[in-house]
N, C-alpha and C positions, 0 to 999 in steps of 0.2 A: 049736720050739726054734730052727730055722733062722731064723725070722722075728725072734726076740728077738736073735739074733746080729747080723742086718742092722740092726735098730733101734738096737742099742748102737753099732754102727759109725757110723751116721748121726749119733747124738748126739755121739759123740767127734769126728767130722769137723766138726760145727757148732761145737763148743767150740774146736777148733783155729782155725777161721775167725774166731770171735768174739775169740779172744785176739790173732790176727794183726791184726784190725781195730782193736782197742783200742791195741795197740802202735803201729800206723800213725798213728792219730789223735793219740796222745800225742806221737810224734816230730814230726809236722807242726805240732802246737800249739807245741812248743818253737821250731821254726824261725819260726813266725808271730810269736811273742812277741819274737823276736830281730830281727824285720823282714826275715828272709831268706825273702821270699815265693816266690821262684823254687824254692828247695829244698822249701818247704812244699808247693807245687803238685806237684813231681815225686814227692815221697813219697806224696801222696794218689793220684796217677795210678797208681803202682805198686800201692797198696792196691786200687784199683778193678779192676785186671786180675784179681785173685783173687776179688773179690766185686762184680761190675758193677751190682748192684741195691741195694747198701747205701745207705740214705737218709742216714746220718750222713756217709759219705764224699762223696756227691754234693752235699749241702748245703754241706759244708766246702769242696769244690772250687769251688762257685759263689761262695762268699764270698771265697776267696783270689784267684780270677780277677777279681772285681769290685774288690778292693783294688788290683790291678795295672792297672786300667782296661782289662782284657781283657773287654769287655762281651759280645762274641759267644759266647765260651766260657762265660762266667758264665750267660748266658741258656740255653745248651744244658744245662748241668749242673742248673740250678734246675728247668727244665722236666722233665728226666729224673727228678729226685727226686719231682716231683709224681705221675708215673706209678706210682711204687713205694711211696708212703707211704699209710698208712691215713687215713680221714676223721678219726680221733681224734688224729692225729699232732700233737705240740706244735710242730712246725715249720711247719705249714700257713700260719698268718698271716704268719710271717716270710718264707717263700718267696714267697708271693703279693705281698707289699709290695716285696720286692727286685726281682721281675720288673716290677712297676709302675715302679720307679725306672729300670730298664734301658730300658723303652719310653719313659719320659719323656726320657731322654738321646737317644733316637733320634727325638724329636719326634713320636712316634706317640701323641698324647695320648688319642685315643679308646680305643686298646687298653690303654694304661696305666691309664686310668680304670676299666676292667673288672676289672683285676687288683687295684687298690686296693679296689674294691667287694668282691671275693671275700675279700680279707684281712679286711675289716671284718665279714664274716659270721662269721668264726672269732673275731675279737677286736675288738668294737665300739670299744674305747678305744685302738686302735693309733694312736699319735700320728703316726707316719710316714705311714700310709695316709690319715689324715684330712687332713694337710697336703698330701700328694701329690695326693689327690683334689681338694682346693681349687685347687691349681696347675693341674691339668688343666682344671677348669671355667673358671678365669681365662683360660687360653691359648685356650680355645675361645669366649671372649667372653661367658661366663655369669657376669657379675660378682656378681650377687646369690647365685647358688648357691655360688660360690667363697667368698664372705663367710660363708655358713652353715657350711661345712666348717671354715674357720679358727676360727670361733666355737666349734664343737664341740671342736676341738683345744684351745682355751683353757679350755673347760669341764673337760677332762680334766687339763690342766696349765696353770695360769694364768701360769706363768713362761716358757712356750715362746716364745722371742723370734722364731723364724722365722714362726710363725703370726701373732704380734702385728705384726711388721714388714710382712708381706704384707697384713694387714688394713688397716693404716694406709696402705699404698701404693695401696689401692683408693679412697681418699678423693679427692675428694668424691663420686665416681660411685656408690659403694655406699650412701651415706647416704640414708635416707628423708627425706621432707619434715619430719617431726617431729625427726629427728636433726639435720638441717641447722639448724633453728631452735635446737635445744639447743646445738649447738657454736658457733653465732653468738653466743648469749647468754653462753656460757662464755668466749668470746674478747672479749666486750664490743663486738661489732659491733652487736648489737641490745640494746635496752632490756630489762631483765628482764620487763617486762609485755607485750612485743610478742607478737602472735599470728601474725604472718606476716613475710616478708622481701621486699625488692625485688630486681630483677635486679642493681642496683648493689651490694647487699650480697653476693649470690652471687659477683659478679665479684671483690669484695674478698677474700672467703674463698678463692677459687681462687688469687689472687695470694699470699695468706699461706701457703697450703699449698705452693705451688710454691717460695716462698722458703725454707720449712723443708726441703724436699727438696734445695735448693741450699745447705744448710749455713748458713742464717741464724742459727740458735742459736749455732753455733760462732763465727761472725763477731762476734756481740754479746758472747759470753763473752770473746773475745780483746780486744775493744775496752774492756771493763770489767775486765780483768785477773782474770777468774774471779768477779767479784761484780756480776752484772747487777742493776740497781736494781729494787726491788719494783714490781710492776704491769706490767712489760714482758713477763713470761713467765707462762703458766698451766701449772701442773704437775699431771699426773694421777698418782696413786699415788706421792706423794713418798717417797723413802727406799727404794723397792723396786727390785729389779734390772730390772723391766719399767716403771719410771717413764717418763713421756713428757712432754717439755717442748714447749709450743706457744706461738706468738706471740699475744699479746693485740693488740687494735686499737692500743693505745698502743705496744706493742713493734714493730709493723709500721711505724708512723709514725716511731718512733725509728730503726729500721733504715734506712728510706729517707732520713731526715735525715743519718745518718752516712755512708751510701753517697754521697749527693749532696755532702756536705762533702769526702769523699775524692776524688770526681771533680773538684770545683772545684780542689782542691789539685794534683791531677794535671795538669789543663789549664794551671794557672798555671806549673807547672814546665816545661811544654812551650812556654811563651812566650806564652800567651794572656792578654790583659789582662782585669781584672775587668769593665771596662765592656763587653767583648765577650762575656762569658760567656753571657748569656741569648739571644745572637744566634747561638750555635753551632748548626750543623746537621749531620745525618748525611749520607752520600753520596747520599741520595735526597731531601734537602731538608727532612727533618723536624726539628723543634726538639729539641735534646738536653735542655734544661731548660724547665720550665714557668715561668710568670710569678712563682711564689713561690721559684724557685731549686731546685726538686726535679727529679731525673732523670725524664724521661718513659720509657715502655716502650722506645721507639726509642733514647732516650739511654742507657739502661742497657745495651742491646746494643752501641751504638757505644763506650761506655766500656769494656766487657768486651773487645771486639776491640782497642781501643787498648792496654789493659793487656797483651795478648798480642803486642804489637809491630806491629799492623796499623793504620795511621792511617785511622780511620774517621769523621773529623769534618772539617768545613769552617769556616774563619774567615769572618766576615761579608764580607770582601773577596774571597773565593774563589768563583768561579762553579762551578756544578754541572759536573763534568767530562763530556765527551762519552762516549758508551757505549764506543767502542773504545779511546779514550785512557785512560779511567778503568780499564777492564778490564786493559789492558796494564800500567799502573802497579801495580795491585793484584797481578796475577799475578807480576810481577817481584819485588815485595816479598816475596811469599809463598815464591817459589823461594829467595830469600836466607835465609828463615827455616827452611828444611829441608823444604819441600813439594815434591811432584812433580805434574805435570799428568796427568790421565787423560782418556780419550775419553768422549763422551756414551754410547756403548754400554757402556763399562766401568762408568760410573756407574749405568746402568740395571741391569746385572748385580749391582752392589753392593747396590742397593735390594732386588732380588729375593732375593739370597742371604742378606743380613743380616736382611731383613724390617723394618729400622729406618725410621722416618719421616724425612723431610728435617730436621725439627726436632731429632730425636735425633742424627742424623749430624753436624749442624753444631754443636750445643750440647754434646754429650757426647763425640763421637768426632773432633772437630777437622777434619771435612771442610769445605772452603771452596767456596762457590758464588759465582762472580763473574759478574754480568750483563755480557754483552759487546755485545748488540744486542737489539732487541725480539724476544722469543721465543727467544733463544739465550743459553745460559750456558756458562761454562767451569768445570771441576771440578778440585779439587786435594786430595790426601791427604798426611798426614805420613809421612815416611820414617823407619823405625826406625833407631836406638833412640830412643824417646820417654821422656824422664825424668819429666815431670810426670804423665802418665796412660798407663799401659801399655795400657789398652783402646784408645787412639787408634792403636795399631799395626795393629789388625785390618782397617780398611778397606784399607790398603796391601797387607797380606798376601793378602786376598781377591782383589784386583785382580791381584796378581802370580801367584797360583795360576791365575787365568783366563788370563793370558798364557802361562803354562807349559803349560796344557792345549792351547792353540792350536798351540804349537810341537811338542807331542808327536805323533808320527806315529800312535800308537795311539789308540783311542777310549776308553781308560781314563782317567777323570778323576784328577787328582793334587791332593791337598789337603795342603799342608805345614802349614797352621794350622787348628786346631780350637778351639772355645770350650767349655771346661768339660766335655768328655766323653771326653777321652783317646783320640782317634783317630777319632771319628765326627763328620762335618761336621754342624754344627748352626747354628741361627739365633742371631744376637746379641740379637735383640729379640723381644718378645712380639707377639701378633697386632695389638695396638693401636699398634705402632710404637715403644713405649718400651723402654728398655734392660732386659734380663732379668737382674736381680741374682741370680736363682737359679742361673743358669748354663746355661740352655737345655735 
């Protein structure tokens, strides 16, 4: 009899805790839906004091903390929920994939990868884990494995734009020999009956893909007022949300023709005579136009620099500037445009911290490298605010953080700027040095 009384008391107590937990969860949910995340968190923390092993509360707390970019606490609560949940818990896949996301933000891709794998054992079709696993493989340099996971994600949901965009971003490296031939035929680089390609064909494909990544399709669309002539674009899955427009060989030639025409008009407006056009050189003496009047690779770069306010071309009558004089001219011009000069060691720190290649820093993040003498360069970064590209503020902020660390008497690093992780210092770029559009 005494045993039954105790048992009844335990049941009653459990019912009370269950009711309190339900009330707590409902109240926190109301706050969450109203975007009052701080109150939602405080409500759940109060709930947790009464029932510290409740999986619903722990998982909810992890989600609320993650929503507020409080990644360390989110990780703590998610891991604690794993200790208390059963193997059959419906939360398992979700919690493992969230922990994978958190380690991804911390740049710990090896550990993140294991949590994504664990998530997939519970739910093989978990899109977030498939994409996350692919990103981890990509960042660790395993391009083919990354592509496999992105393809698996698309097999689950063909409309998943993140998986599709990341798969496209891996081209042409991820493409097999057969796929390279196929896409070259699709783009009319190769004859439909061709059985192989030449290095020149591959070089052309690389240039076309690079142009697409640099918004070539948008450029053509603007040039033709939204009505690009037939034959210039190859479209996959037309009419679908995941449709993809690619340059054909004719489209790439038209692109270069229009860019070259724009460049010629630009130089004419700068006072260059038409008779001098094919004799223009960049500051290293390379021709800006070829004999047919098309921009060379060096010319395209010089034209781009010139559009951004940096005179990067020489008239036929202008001699190649000496190293020191040319460098000083360019540096002074850049200073007037809102740049500031940084030291060689600060530039090395920028490379190490951002993990960006020199190409990415100069082409995507507005870092300027000015040759000053044989084997010696000067480095400049844009000072915020930067209107045209907010990403270009990061090099300056990284260097300023470095200077602040040196001034700080303590040994604790100070990071005033982070990238895509709400308070965790992360890399701007992938391991291959290209900009990380996922956010690091």
